[in-house]
PyMOL CGO cylinders between C-alpha atoms (Angstrom):
from pymol import cmd
from pymol.cgo import CYLINDER

trace = [
    CYLINDER, -20.89, 54.50, 64.74, -19.18, 54.53, 61.25, 0.3, 1, 1, 1, 1, 1, 1,
    CYLINDER, -19.18, 54.53, 61.25, -21.19, 55.78, 58.58, 0.3, 1, 1, 1, 1, 1, 1,
    CYLINDER, -21.19, 55.78, 58.58, -22.10, 53.35, 55.77, 0.3, 1, 1, 1, 1, 1, 1,
    CYLINDER, -22.10, 53.35, 55.77, -22.82, 53.29, 51.81, 0.3, 1, 1, 1, 1, 1, 1,
    CYLINDER, -22.82, 53.29, 51.81, -27.04, 52.35, 51.91, 0.3, 1, 1, 1, 1, 1, 1,
    CYLINDER, -27.04, 52.35, 51.91, -28.05, 53.44, 48.00, 0.3, 1, 1, 1, 1, 1, 1,
    CYLINDER, -28.05, 53.44, 48.00, -26.88, 55.31, 45.50, 0.3, 1, 1, 1, 1, 1, 1,
    CYLINDER, -26.88, 55.31, 45.50, -29.62, 57.37, 44.09, 0.3, 1, 1, 1, 1, 1, 1,
    CYLINDER, -29.62, 57.37, 44.09, -30.89, 58.09, 40.28, 0.3, 1, 1, 1, 1, 1, 1,
    CYLINDER, -30.89, 58.09, 40.28, -33.94, 61.21, 40.00, 0.3, 1, 1, 1, 1, 1, 1,
    CYLINDER, -33.94, 61.21, 40.00, -35.49, 59.75, 36.76, 0.3, 1, 1, 1, 1, 1, 1,
    CYLINDER, -35.49, 59.75, 36.76, -39.02, 60.27, 34.98, 0.3, 1, 1, 1, 1, 1, 1,
    CYLINDER, -39.02, 60.27, 34.98, -39.55, 56.42, 35.04, 0.3, 1, 1, 1, 1, 1, 1,
    CYLINDER, -39.55, 56.42, 35.04, -38.61, 54.38, 37.98, 0.3, 1, 1, 1, 1, 1, 1,
    CYLINDER, -38.61, 54.38, 37.98, -39.32, 50.82, 36.82, 0.3, 1, 1, 1, 1, 1, 1,
    CYLINDER, -39.32, 50.82, 36.82, -37.81, 51.47, 33.03, 0.3, 1, 1, 1, 1, 1, 1,
    CYLINDER, -37.81, 51.47, 33.03, -34.60, 52.46, 34.74, 0.3, 1, 1, 1, 1, 1, 1,
    CYLINDER, -34.60, 52.46, 34.74, -33.96, 50.40, 37.27, 0.3, 1, 1, 1, 1, 1, 1,
    CYLINDER, -33.96, 50.40, 37.27, -35.02, 47.47, 34.72, 0.3, 1, 1, 1, 1, 1, 1,
    CYLINDER, -35.02, 47.47, 34.72, -31.81, 48.81, 32.55, 0.3, 1, 1, 1, 1, 1, 1,
    CYLINDER, -31.81, 48.81, 32.55, -29.87, 48.90, 35.32, 0.3, 1, 1, 1, 1, 1, 1,
    CYLINDER, -29.87, 48.90, 35.32, -30.86, 45.60, 36.96, 0.3, 1, 1, 1, 1, 1, 1,
    CYLINDER, -30.86, 45.60, 36.96, -29.95, 44.23, 33.41, 0.3, 1, 1, 1, 1, 1, 1,
    CYLINDER, -29.95, 44.23, 33.41, -26.48, 46.29, 33.62, 0.3, 1, 1, 1, 1, 1, 1,
    CYLINDER, -26.48, 46.29, 33.62, -25.89, 44.46, 36.61, 0.3, 1, 1, 1, 1, 1, 1,
    CYLINDER, -25.89, 44.46, 36.61, -27.68, 41.34, 36.05, 0.3, 1, 1, 1, 1, 1, 1,
    CYLINDER, -27.68, 41.34, 36.05, -29.97, 41.10, 38.27, 0.3, 1, 1, 1, 1, 1, 1,
    CYLINDER, -29.97, 41.10, 38.27, -33.52, 41.99, 39.10, 0.3, 1, 1, 1, 1, 1, 1,
    CYLINDER, -33.52, 41.99, 39.10, -35.34, 44.55, 40.10, 0.3, 1, 1, 1, 1, 1, 1,
    CYLINDER, -35.34, 44.55, 40.10, -36.58, 44.29, 43.79, 0.3, 1, 1, 1, 1, 1, 1,
    CYLINDER, -36.58, 44.29, 43.79, -40.85, 43.27, 44.32, 0.3, 1, 1, 1, 1, 1, 1,
    CYLINDER, -40.85, 43.27, 44.32, -42.64, 46.42, 44.94, 0.3, 1, 1, 1, 1, 1, 1,
    CYLINDER, -42.64, 46.42, 44.94, -41.06, 48.55, 42.03, 0.3, 1, 1, 1, 1, 1, 1,
    CYLINDER, -41.06, 48.55, 42.03, -43.21, 50.75, 40.27, 0.3, 1, 1, 1, 1, 1, 1,
    CYLINDER, -43.21, 50.75, 40.27, -43.15, 54.16, 38.30, 0.3, 1, 1, 1, 1, 1, 1,
    CYLINDER, -43.15, 54.16, 38.30, -42.19, 56.56, 40.74, 0.3, 1, 1, 1, 1, 1, 1,
    CYLINDER, -42.19, 56.56, 40.74, -39.87, 54.08, 42.83, 0.3, 1, 1, 1, 1, 1, 1,
    CYLINDER, -39.87, 54.08, 42.83, -37.71, 50.91, 42.20, 0.3, 1, 1, 1, 1, 1, 1,
    CYLINDER, -37.71, 50.91, 42.20, -34.66, 49.36, 43.93, 0.3, 1, 1, 1, 1, 1, 1,
    CYLINDER, -34.66, 49.36, 43.93, -32.26, 47.05, 42.31, 0.3, 1, 1, 1, 1, 1, 1,
    CYLINDER, -32.26, 47.05, 42.31, -29.84, 44.97, 45.36, 0.3, 1, 1, 1, 1, 1, 1,
    CYLINDER, -29.84, 44.97, 45.36, -31.48, 46.26, 47.87, 0.3, 1, 1, 1, 1, 1, 1,
    CYLINDER, -31.48, 46.26, 47.87, -30.50, 43.61, 50.96, 0.3, 1, 1, 1, 1, 1, 1,
    CYLINDER, -30.50, 43.61, 50.96, -28.05, 42.31, 48.87, 0.3, 1, 1, 1, 1, 1, 1,
    CYLINDER, -28.05, 42.31, 48.87, -23.87, 43.06, 49.05, 0.3, 1, 1, 1, 1, 1, 1,
    CYLINDER, -23.87, 43.06, 49.05, -22.82, 46.78, 48.58, 0.3, 1, 1, 1, 1, 1, 1,
    CYLINDER, -22.82, 46.78, 48.58, -25.45, 49.42, 48.34, 0.3, 1, 1, 1, 1, 1, 1,
    CYLINDER, -25.45, 49.42, 48.34, -27.90, 49.02, 46.24, 0.3, 1, 1, 1, 1, 1, 1,
    CYLINDER, -27.90, 49.02, 46.24, -29.59, 51.32, 43.29, 0.3, 1, 1, 1, 1, 1, 1,
    CYLINDER, -29.59, 51.32, 43.29, -32.58, 53.36, 43.51, 0.3, 1, 1, 1, 1, 1, 1,
    CYLINDER, -32.58, 53.36, 43.51, -34.13, 55.13, 41.91, 0.3, 1, 1, 1, 1, 1, 1,
    CYLINDER, -34.13, 55.13, 41.91, -36.92, 57.43, 42.06, 0.3, 1, 1, 1, 1, 1, 1,
    CYLINDER, -36.92, 57.43, 42.06, -39.50, 59.65, 39.66, 0.3, 1, 1, 1, 1, 1, 1,
    CYLINDER, -39.50, 59.65, 39.66, -39.17, 63.41, 39.69, 0.3, 1, 1, 1, 1, 1, 1,
    CYLINDER, -39.17, 63.41, 39.69, -40.34, 65.80, 37.87, 0.3, 1, 1, 1, 1, 1, 1,
    CYLINDER, -40.34, 65.80, 37.87, -38.33, 67.72, 36.32, 0.3, 1, 1, 1, 1, 1, 1,
    CYLINDER, -38.33, 67.72, 36.32, -35.14, 66.41, 33.52, 0.3, 1, 1, 1, 1, 1, 1,
    CYLINDER, -35.14, 66.41, 33.52, -32.06, 66.44, 33.92, 0.3, 1, 1, 1, 1, 1, 1,
    CYLINDER, -32.06, 66.44, 33.92, -29.86, 69.54, 32.55, 0.3, 1, 1, 1, 1, 1, 1,
    CYLINDER, -29.86, 69.54, 32.55, -26.24, 69.27, 31.84, 0.3, 1, 1, 1, 1, 1, 1,
    CYLINDER, -26.24, 69.27, 31.84, -23.22, 66.35, 32.17, 0.3, 1, 1, 1, 1, 1, 1,
    CYLINDER, -23.22, 66.35, 32.17, -24.15, 64.78, 35.77, 0.3, 1, 1, 1, 1, 1, 1,
    CYLINDER, -24.15, 64.78, 35.77, -21.29, 65.52, 38.44, 0.3, 1, 1, 1, 1, 1, 1,
    CYLINDER, -21.29, 65.52, 38.44, -21.51, 61.88, 39.82, 0.3, 1, 1, 1, 1, 1, 1,
    CYLINDER, -21.51, 61.88, 39.82, -21.15, 58.87, 37.83, 0.3, 1, 1, 1, 1, 1, 1,
    CYLINDER, -21.15, 58.87, 37.83, -21.13, 54.78, 38.17, 0.3, 1, 1, 1, 1, 1, 1,
    CYLINDER, -21.13, 54.78, 38.17, -17.39, 53.37, 37.19, 0.3, 1, 1, 1, 1, 1, 1,
    CYLINDER, -17.39, 53.37, 37.19, -17.99, 49.31, 36.31, 0.3, 1, 1, 1, 1, 1, 1,
    CYLINDER, -17.99, 49.31, 36.31, -14.83, 46.91, 35.51, 0.3, 1, 1, 1, 1, 1, 1,
    CYLINDER, -14.83, 46.91, 35.51, -15.16, 44.12, 32.86, 0.3, 1, 1, 1, 1, 1, 1,
    CYLINDER, -15.16, 44.12, 32.86, -12.34, 41.23, 31.70, 0.3, 1, 1, 1, 1, 1, 1,
    CYLINDER, -12.34, 41.23, 31.70, -15.16, 40.56, 28.51, 0.3, 1, 1, 1, 1, 1, 1,
    CYLINDER, -15.16, 40.56, 28.51, -14.71, 44.73, 27.81, 0.3, 1, 1, 1, 1, 1, 1,
    CYLINDER, -14.71, 44.73, 27.81, -16.11, 44.64, 24.24, 0.3, 1, 1, 1, 1, 1, 1,
    CYLINDER, -16.11, 44.64, 24.24, -18.69, 41.83, 24.41, 0.3, 1, 1, 1, 1, 1, 1,
    CYLINDER, -18.69, 41.83, 24.41, -20.08, 43.50, 27.33, 0.3, 1, 1, 1, 1, 1, 1,
    CYLINDER, -20.08, 43.50, 27.33, -20.29, 46.71, 25.60, 0.3, 1, 1, 1, 1, 1, 1,
    CYLINDER, -20.29, 46.71, 25.60, -22.26, 45.09, 22.75, 0.3, 1, 1, 1, 1, 1, 1,
    CYLINDER, -22.26, 45.09, 22.75, -24.38, 43.79, 25.49, 0.3, 1, 1, 1, 1, 1, 1,
    CYLINDER, -24.38, 43.79, 25.49, -24.94, 47.47, 27.34, 0.3, 1, 1, 1, 1, 1, 1,
    CYLINDER, -24.94, 47.47, 27.34, -25.66, 48.98, 23.88, 0.3, 1, 1, 1, 1, 1, 1,
    CYLINDER, -25.66, 48.98, 23.88, -28.51, 46.21, 23.25, 0.3, 1, 1, 1, 1, 1, 1,
    CYLINDER, -28.51, 46.21, 23.25, -29.78, 46.92, 26.97, 0.3, 1, 1, 1, 1, 1, 1,
    CYLINDER, -29.78, 46.92, 26.97, -30.32, 50.68, 25.76, 0.3, 1, 1, 1, 1, 1, 1,
    CYLINDER, -30.32, 50.68, 25.76, -26.98, 52.28, 26.26, 0.3, 1, 1, 1, 1, 1, 1,
    CYLINDER, -26.98, 52.28, 26.26, -25.78, 54.86, 24.22, 0.3, 1, 1, 1, 1, 1, 1,
    CYLINDER, -25.78, 54.86, 24.22, -22.17, 54.57, 23.56, 0.3, 1, 1, 1, 1, 1, 1,
    CYLINDER, -22.17, 54.57, 23.56, -20.56, 58.10, 24.09, 0.3, 1, 1, 1, 1, 1, 1,
    CYLINDER, -20.56, 58.10, 24.09, -16.68, 57.93, 24.04, 0.3, 1, 1, 1, 1, 1, 1,
    CYLINDER, -16.68, 57.93, 24.04, -13.71, 55.22, 23.88, 0.3, 1, 1, 1, 1, 1, 1,
    CYLINDER, -13.71, 55.22, 23.88, -10.59, 57.00, 26.39, 0.3, 1, 1, 1, 1, 1, 1,
    CYLINDER, -10.59, 57.00, 26.39, -6.94, 55.35, 27.12, 0.3, 1, 1, 1, 1, 1, 1,
    CYLINDER, -6.94, 55.35, 27.12, -4.76, 57.51, 29.33, 0.3, 1, 1, 1, 1, 1, 1,
    CYLINDER, -4.76, 57.51, 29.33, -4.24, 57.72, 32.88, 0.3, 1, 1, 1, 1, 1, 1,
    CYLINDER, -4.24, 57.72, 32.88, -2.78, 53.53, 32.75, 0.3, 1, 1, 1, 1, 1, 1,
    CYLINDER, -2.78, 53.53, 32.75, -6.70, 53.00, 32.16, 0.3, 1, 1, 1, 1, 1, 1,
    CYLINDER, -6.70, 53.00, 32.16, -8.90, 51.67, 29.21, 0.3, 1, 1, 1, 1, 1, 1,
    CYLINDER, -8.90, 51.67, 29.21, -12.49, 52.89, 29.25, 0.3, 1, 1, 1, 1, 1, 1,
    CYLINDER, -12.49, 52.89, 29.25, -15.69, 53.70, 26.92, 0.3, 1, 1, 1, 1, 1, 1,
    CYLINDER, -15.69, 53.70, 26.92, -18.57, 56.50, 28.30, 0.3, 1, 1, 1, 1, 1, 1,
    CYLINDER, -18.57, 56.50, 28.30, -21.85, 55.41, 27.70, 0.3, 1, 1, 1, 1, 1, 1,
    CYLINDER, -21.85, 55.41, 27.70, -24.97, 57.01, 29.14, 0.3, 1, 1, 1, 1, 1, 1,
    CYLINDER, -24.97, 57.01, 29.14, -27.96, 54.99, 30.22, 0.3, 1, 1, 1, 1, 1, 1,
    CYLINDER, -27.96, 54.99, 30.22, -31.56, 55.37, 28.66, 0.3, 1, 1, 1, 1, 1, 1,
    CYLINDER, -31.56, 55.37, 28.66, -32.05, 58.84, 30.73, 0.3, 1, 1, 1, 1, 1, 1,
    CYLINDER, -32.05, 58.84, 30.73, -29.05, 60.00, 29.63, 0.3, 1, 1, 1, 1, 1, 1,
    CYLINDER, -29.05, 60.00, 29.63, -26.98, 59.54, 32.88, 0.3, 1, 1, 1, 1, 1, 1,
    CYLINDER, -26.98, 59.54, 32.88, -22.88, 59.16, 31.95, 0.3, 1, 1, 1, 1, 1, 1,
    CYLINDER, -22.88, 59.16, 31.95, -21.30, 56.06, 33.32, 0.3, 1, 1, 1, 1, 1, 1,
    CYLINDER, -21.30, 56.06, 33.32, -18.00, 54.20, 32.11, 0.3, 1, 1, 1, 1, 1, 1,
    CYLINDER, -18.00, 54.20, 32.11, -17.27, 50.64, 31.57, 0.3, 1, 1, 1, 1, 1, 1,
    CYLINDER, -17.27, 50.64, 31.57, -13.13, 50.21, 32.01, 0.3, 1, 1, 1, 1, 1, 1,
    CYLINDER, -13.13, 50.21, 32.01, -11.58, 46.86, 30.53, 0.3, 1, 1, 1, 1, 1, 1,
    CYLINDER, -11.58, 46.86, 30.53, -9.66, 44.85, 33.32, 0.3, 1, 1, 1, 1, 1, 1,
    CYLINDER, -9.66, 44.85, 33.32, -6.45, 44.19, 31.26, 0.3, 1, 1, 1, 1, 1, 1,
]
cmd.load_cgo(trace, "trace")
């Protein structure tokens, strides 16, 4: 028996709002049945789904796990993500990679690398 990665789960204040942001990032739709308490993106699709669950407490400090995304159209995608509600935090060019660190509308940090 093997283990598969089923979901990447985000604790959040508003599941629908954060799922809508991430669906926009991935150019997908929020799955049917989502609401402010629970929502998913890509359930039943290829790869793991993103799951969003409302919790009463806010996030404290830096998240210890983050998503790394990559694109060849780096500058345009950064602009698109900021337009969706991401906040640009910093830019790096080290370890043979070039990436920008962003935060989603609830402050969860993620990276977008440039495919060179």
